[in-house]
N, C-alpha and C positions, 0 to 999 in steps of 0.2 A: 616096082611096088615097095621094095625095101627102102629105096631112096625117098619115095613119097611119104612112107610111114615115119621115117627118121626126121624128115623135114617138118611134118605135121607135129610130131612129138616135140621137136625143138621149138616150134611156134608156141604150142601150149605152155611149155616150160618157161619160155621167155615172157609170155603174157602173165603167167602166175608170178614170176619173179618181180615184174614191174608192179602188179597190183598189190602184192603182199610185202614188198620190200622197198622198191625205188620210190613210188608215189607216196606211200605212207611216211617214208623218211623225209621227203620234201615238205609234206604237210606238217610233220613233226617239227622241222626246223623253223618254218614260218610261225607256227603257233607258239613255239618256245620264245621266239623273238618278241611276240606280242606280250607274253607274260613278263619278260625282263625289261620291256621299254614302256609301253603305254597302258597296259591293263593287267596288273598283278592278279586280279580276281578271275582272269580267264583260265579255263581248265580244258585240257586236251581230251577229245573223244576219238582216239585213234582206232582204226581198223586195219588189220594186217597180220603179219606173222606173230608168233608167240613172243619173239624177241622185241618186236616193235611195240606191242601192247605192254609188255613188261617195262620197257624203257619209258613209255608214256606215263605209267603209274608212278615210276620213280620221279619223273619230272613234276607230276602233279603234287606228290608228297613234298618235294622240295619247295614248290610254289606255296603250299600251305604254310610251311615253316617261314618262308620269306615274307608272306603276308602277315603272319603273327608278329615277326620281328619289326616289320615296317609299321604295324599298328602301334606297337609299343614306342617306337621312335617318334611317331606322329603325336602321341599323347604327351611325351616329354617336350617336344618342340612347341606344342600348343601352350603348355604350361609356361615355357620360357618366354613365349611371345605375347602372353596375355597382357602384361603391363604395357608393352610397346604398342599393341593394337589399341588398347584403351586410350592411350595418349594420341594416337593417330586419329581415332574416331572423334575425340574431343576437338582436335585441330580442324578436322574436316567439317564438323558441325559449326565451329566458329566461322570458318570461311564461307560456308553456305548461308549462314544467317546474317552476314554483313549487309548493310543497306547499299553499299557500293557494288558495282559490277567489277569483278576481278578476272583478268586474263593474263596468264603467265606464258611467255614465249621464249624459245631459244633464240640465239643470235641470227638464225636463218629466218625467223618470223613464224616458225611452226608452233602451234599451240600445244602446250604440255599440261595446262590446267585451266579450268574456268569454273565459276560457280553458277548457281541457279539464277542469280540476279541478272547475269548477262543474257541468259536465254529469254528472260522476261522482257528485258530492255529492247532486244532486237527481234523478237518473235513477230512474224508477219500476221499471225493469228494466234489465239489462245491455245497453248499446248503444243504448238508446232516449233520445232527447233530450226533456227535459220540454217540454210544449206551450207554456209561457209563455216559454221561453228562446229568444232569437233577436234579431238586429239589428233595431232600431226597434220591438221589442215593449216593453211597459211592465213595469218591475220591480215595479209594484204588483200584478201577478198573483200574487206570492209574498210580498211585504212590504207590510204595511198602510201605506196612504198617510200616515196620521197619524203613524206611527213616523218615516218619512222627513222629514215636515214639521217635527216637533218637533226632530229631530236637526239639521236645517239651521238652524232658528231659534236653537237654542242655540249653534251654531257661529258664526252671524252676530253674536251677542252677544259671543262671545269675540274675534272679529276686531275688533269695535268698541272693545274694551278694549285693543287693540294686541298681543294674543297671537299667536304665530307657530306654535306646535305645538298644533294643534286637531284633535280628532276626537271622535266620539261612538260609544258601544257600545250594542248592543241584541241581541235574539234573533230569529233567523229560524227558521221552521218548515219541515219537509219533509213529504212525503206519508207518510213512515214515522213521523211523530209525534216526530221527533228535533229538539231545539232546538239550533241552531248559533249560537255566538257570532259576531257580525259587528261590524266596525268601519267607520264611515263617515268618509271623509276628503274634504274639499272640493277642487274644481278651480276655480281663479280665472283670470279673464282678465287682460290686461295692466293693467287699471284696478283690479285686486284685487276685482272683483265675482264672486260665486259663479255659475259658469256650468255646473256639473255636479258630480258626486261619484264617488268610487271606493269600492266595497264590498270589504273583505277578509273572507273567510269562512273560519273555522277548521274543520278536519276533526276533530271530536271523536270520531268513531267509532274512529279508530285509537287514540286515547287510551283509550277504553273497553276495547278489546281488550287493550291492554297492562296496564291496571289489573286486568282479570279474570285475566290470566296471572299477574300479581304476587300477587294474593290467593290464587289456587289454590296457587302454590308456597309462599306463607307458611303456608297452612293445613296443607300436607303437612309442612313443617318443624316446625310446632307439634305435629302429630300424632306425629312421631318423638320429640320431647322428652317428650310426655305418656306415651308407651309406656315410654321409658327410666325416667322417674320412677316409674311404676307398678311396674315390675320391681324397682327399687331399694327402694321402700317395702315391697313384699311380702317381699323377702329380708331386709331389716333387721328386720321384725317377727318373722320366723321365728327369726333369730339371737337377738333380744332375749328371746323367750319360750322359747328352747332347745327348739324343736319339731322338732329334727332327731334322727335315730336314731343317728348315729355321727359320729366326728371327720371322716371322709371327706366326709360330707354337709355338715358345717359348712364345710370347706375349699372345697367346690363352691359353696356359697352366697356365701362371701367372694369367690371368683373371679368369680361373676356380678355382685356389687356393683362390683368393680373394672372389669370390662368395660363394664357399662352406664354407670358414672360417667365412664369415659373417652370413650365415644361421646357422652354428653350434653355433656361439656366441649368436645369437638371441634365439635359442632353449634353451641354457643353462641359459641365463639371464632372460628369461621370460617363465618359465615352469608353465603353468596354472594348470597342474595336481597337482604339489607339493603345489603350492600356495593355491589351493582349499582344500586340504586334511590335510596337515601336521601341520598348525598352531593350529588347535583345537584337532585333534585326529589322531596321526600317525598310530594308529592301534586299531581296536575295541576290547578291552580286557574286560572281565567280571570276577569279583571275584567269585570263587567257592571254596567249601571245597575240600582240596587236597585228603583226603581219599576217598571221594565220586567219585572224578574224576578217581582215581586209580581203583576203583571197576568198573566204567564205561569202562575204558580201558581194563580191564580183560574180561568184557562181550563182547565188540566189537571185541577183538582179537579172541575169540572163534567163532564169527559169520563170520568173513571175512577171516580168515587164518586157517591153519591146525595146529596151535600151541596152546597148553594149557598153558596160562600164569597164574601164581600164585604168587602174591606179598603180603608180609606182611606189612599192613598199619593200623593195628587195633589200635595202640597206638598213631597215628599221629593226632594232633589237630592243624591244620594250614590251611591257605587259600592261594591260588595262583590266579594271575590275568592272564587269558589266552583267546585266541580265540579258543573256543571249537572245532570248525570244523577243522581248519588248524593244530593245535598242536596234536590233537588226531589222525588224519589221517597221520600226519608226523611220529609219533611213530609206528603206525600200518605198515607203509611202511618199517621202519627199522626192525621191528619184522619179517615181511614177507621176507625181504632180508636175515635175519639171517637164517630162516628156509630153504630158497632156496639155500644159499651158503654152509651152514654147515650141513644141514640135521637134525637140532635139532627140536624136536617136544614138548619138555618140557622145559619151561623157567621159572625160579623162581627168587626170589629176595626180596628186602626190600625197602620200601619207608620211609625215616626218615629225621630228621632235624638236621643240624649243623650250628649254628650261624644264619645268615640271609638267608641261602640257604636250599632248599629241595633237597635231593639226592634220585634218583631212580636208584638202582643198579640192573641190569639185569644179570643173571648168567645162563649158560647152560653147559652141559658136552661135552667135546671134544676139541681138540686143533684147534685153528682157528686164522688166521692172521687178527685180527680186525682192525689194523692200516691201512693197504692197502685198505681194503674194505670200511672203514669209509671215507677215502678221496674221493672215488668214489661216495658213497651214498650222501655225503653232497652237491655236485654240481649238483646232479640229481633233476629233478622235480618229487616229489612223485606221484605215481599212485597206487591207492588202489581200487581194484574191478572195473576197468574201470573208476574210478573217478580221474581226473587230477586236482591238486591243483593250477596250473598256477604260481607257485613260487618255487624256489629251497629250498631244505631242510635247507641249511645254512642261507638263508634269514629268514625262519620261526623261526629258533633258535635265530637269531640276534634280530628280532622284539619283541621277548618275553624276551630278556635278558638272554636266556638259553644257556647251553653248553652241548655238547655231546662228550665224549672221552672214550678211553679204560682205564681200570685199570688192564690190563693183568698181570703186574708185581706184583700185590698183590694176585694173585690167584695161586692155584696149577697148575702143568703143564698140567693136563688132564681136565682143565676147562677154559672157556673163558667168557668174560663179557664186558658190556658197562655201563658207568655211565652217567646218565642224571641229570643235575642240573638246577634248576629254582628258581628265587628269591621268598622268602616267603613274605606275606603281614602281617604286624603287625596288631594286633586287633584294635589298636587305629586309624588306617587308615580307617577302615571300617565304615564310617559314611554314613548311608543309608537314603535316603529320605523316604523310606517305613518303617523305623525301629521304628517309633513312635507307642507306644502301644495304642490300642483301648480299652477303658473302657466303658462297658455298664452301663447305669443308672439303678436305682432300678425299675422305671416304665417301662412297656413293650413297646419297640419301635413298630411303626406301618409300617415301611418301608419294603416292600416286605414280606418275610416269616421268619423274624428273630426270631420269637417265637419258631422255631424249635431248638434253642439253649437249650431250657429247655426240649426237648422231649427225652425220653429214647430210646436207640437203639432197633430197631425192632428185635424180636426173632421169630423162627419158630413156637413156641407155641402161636398161635394167637387166640385160642378159647375164651379166657377171655379178649381179647383186645377190647376196645370200637370201634365201627364201624367208628366213626369220626376220630380216631387216625391212622387207617390203610392206607397204600399206595395201590392204585388201578391202573390197566390198563383196561380202558373201550374200548372194541373193537367190531367190526362187520365185517362180510365177505359177499361178493357177490359171487354167484356161477353160474354155467351153468344150474343148476336145483335143485330140492329138494330131490334127492335120493343119499345120500352119498355112500351107498353100491352098487348102480347101475352104478357107473362110473362118476357121476357128479364131477366137479372140482372147486376149488377156482379160481376166476378171479380178486379179489380185497380184500385187507385187509386195514382197517382203524382203528386207535387206538390213544388214548391220555391218559394222566395220571391224577390221582387225588392225591394230596398231602396235608395233613393237612386240609382237608375239602375244598380244592380249585381245580377247574378244570383248568389245565394248557394247554391252547390252543396252546402255542408255542411248547410244548414238545409233538409232535405227530408223528405218523407213518402212512404213506399213500403210498401204492404201488399196481399198477396193476400187474397181474400175467398171463403169457401165459399158457393157460390150455393144450396146445398141442393136442387139439381135436376140433371138430366142435362146434360152438356156436349156439344153437337153437334160432330161431327168437322170440319165446315166451319169452325167457330169455332176449333178447335184448330189447323188448318192456317194460319189467319190470324195468330194471336198467339203460338202455340207453347206456351200454358199447358195442361198435361195434367190430367186429372181427379185423378190421384194427388197432384199438387202442391197441390191445394185441400182434400184430405180433412181435414187437421188444422188448417186455418186458421180464424180467427174469422169469424163471420157478419157480414152488413152491419149488423145491429143493434148489434154490438159495435164495428165499425170507424168508422161515421159520426160518433158523438159525438167520437171522437178527431180525425178529420179536420176536423170543425166547429170544434173548439178551435184546431187548427193554422191554419185560415184566418180566424180571428176578426179583425175590424176591418181587413180588407184588401179590395182589389178582385180579383175572380176573373177570370183570363185563361185562355182555351182556344181551340183551333182547332175550328171548327164546334161551338162550345160549347153551342149549343141542345140538341144530343143529350145531352151530359153532364148538363146542368141538368135535362132531362126525367127522366133516370135517377135523379137525386137527389130530384126532386119526387115520383116514384112511391113513395118510401120514407118520406115525411113521416108518414103515418099509423102505420106499424109502428114507426118509431124515435122519433117525436116531435121529430125534428131538421128544422129549416127553414133553408135557406140564403137569407138576405135580402141578401147582399152585392151591391154593384154588379158588373156583368159587362161584359167587353170580349171581342170575338171577333176573332182575328187574320185569319180568312178574310174578314170584312167589311172590316177595315182594309186588307187587301191590295187588295180591290176598289175601295176609295176612292182609294188612291194610284196604282193601275195599272188603270184602267178598260178600257184597250185590250187587256189580256192576257186570254186565254180560260181559262187554267188557274189556279185558286187553291187547289189541293190543297196539303197540307203539304209534300210532296216537291217540287212545282213552285216554290213560294215559296222553299223552302230553297235550291234550285239557283240561282234568280235572285239571291238575296241573299248567296250564298256561305256558307251555314250547312250544316255536316256533321251528319247525323243518325246517332247511335250508338244502336242498340237500337230500330230502327223497329218499330212495332206493339207496343211495350211501354209501359206507362203512364208510367213515369218517363222513358224515352228520348224519347217524344213530347213530354212536358212540358218537358224540357230544350230540345229543338229549338224548341218554341213560345215559350219564354222568350227565346231568342236572337233569334228572328225578331221578336218583339214589340219588343225594344229597338231593332232596326234600323228597324222601321216607325215608331217614335216620331220618329226623325230625318227620315224621308221625310214624315211628316205635318206636321212643323214647316216643311219647305220649301213645303208647300201652305197654310201659314197656319193649320193646325189644331194648337193647343198645349194646350188644356184638355180635361178629361174631357167636359164638356158638348158641345164642338165635335166631339169624336171620336164621341160617341154619336149626335148628330144626323146626322153624315155617314154613319155606319154604317146608320142607319135608311133612308136613301135608296137603298141598293144593292139589286140584284136578290136577292142571297142572303139578305137580311134577311127575305124572305117565306117562307123554308123553315120548315116546322112539323114537330114530332115528337109 
């Protein structure tokens, strides 16, 4: 009995000691760490012994003083940075307002800056950011890596020769099959080594629209002249043949001649169309690399015709000044006519330079009367895949100073060919406003995210990479219910990216999804998404490929992310989309840094870390909150010696919550 009583008393004493000393002290340590690292406004609500409560009050008082000092420091810093921020905002506004698209990349091809014009030029639909566009994404998603590599190699050769105005031009494609002229300008470090590059992208669509307006007006003017001339001719013939009945009829014909002649003279002497366009720019021509244009012509030929065009232009180093849209489609029209009239399906040739001209010799097998057909083609208005150019082929050639003729007499009898000539541009003529080299100073610039210039390229082996250096996609889903295997469906996906330790609010993905099933009222009360809001939305089979591309080559971050990943996995069969990205869960990380805390819900963690949640239970709102929490957890993990992805994963696996399954 005495032993039992002693043992029971010892148990109660031990329980009291743990509840009033050990556990409160652990909680005290965790919450003090929160105050000193990520949330200075957090205050401890400790329960325990008198000494623990007294210590908590002292820590809270110290935190108040720390907050006051920090506020004073922040005011001084804001005052000191005001001038710099103003200059930065002015620079940002200037870059945003430029008519050109601008993309700045590091030497690895990772995007470190882009302006709004780029989003407009490459958007698949209004307001939608292209999936390849974003900080730390690769420019090679839209531009062939070999194009960039060759351009940088040629620039390196120019720099080695001591040239200061260096740039390279080539063509970029869009989803709308429009070729956009681009100019690449290098960025050099203080030692004059290439550390990145700037792409200036021209908006040719605006030029196309102006050109179409010009030609429509020109055709209307021409039509008025033809009508006046026809009336004058008819009246003159009647007078000449004396085919009128009376002197009054003759006088009426003479009056018609005078009126129509006067109108024609006025139209010729005061042509507002020509006065408006031709003094400054008779034709919108853009300098491009001749070999790159030839490769583009080969590519477009395979797309719009049944012909395989193969032209040797590898040793050609020259540039031409062209209207990309009209000249390319004009030659596509000629190639299409060759295939139609001669039956040729293989056309070869060579693109080379002689003197001030560039020669494009097209050659195919078979005897063909190119002279007669060429006469007919030149006066025709080219039509390529239901696209009408609104100007005759001969006029397109004339406005480029180009020529198109046959060289049949130089070929064997069983072969036919055409020769296209266009003036070459001398290198000395290519003085570009964008060609000035940008040289970075030794000190690190603070504008946007330019310190990515110094960041090594991301590799698949991320285990030993620092958490702060990785690129993340923070996401959340809303669903019809909580049973992925029982038929519940995704009804909303929200996501945004973290690059270089920054949450990029502009680079986000937000999409409602039609679940193609009944939406329970209990679900509606939870997230506020009503059935009528989903009726016209795309299905998950349409949405997941876009989200997969958005999250490509990043680490996925979510709160209680096992549920979201299970929802995605359930759609692998129907969509063919599989998410193999590495995954991090903020719920598990919270349990790692705060094991003494009982509540690791998104709301509880946000309150502890000082994160405000806007749009709770919306996919994008929860994703934003998760991203802000994750960045603060990285700091707390670092204080516990956890700095790499592998260390964070291994620590997460040891928590209780890692055993939850869906």
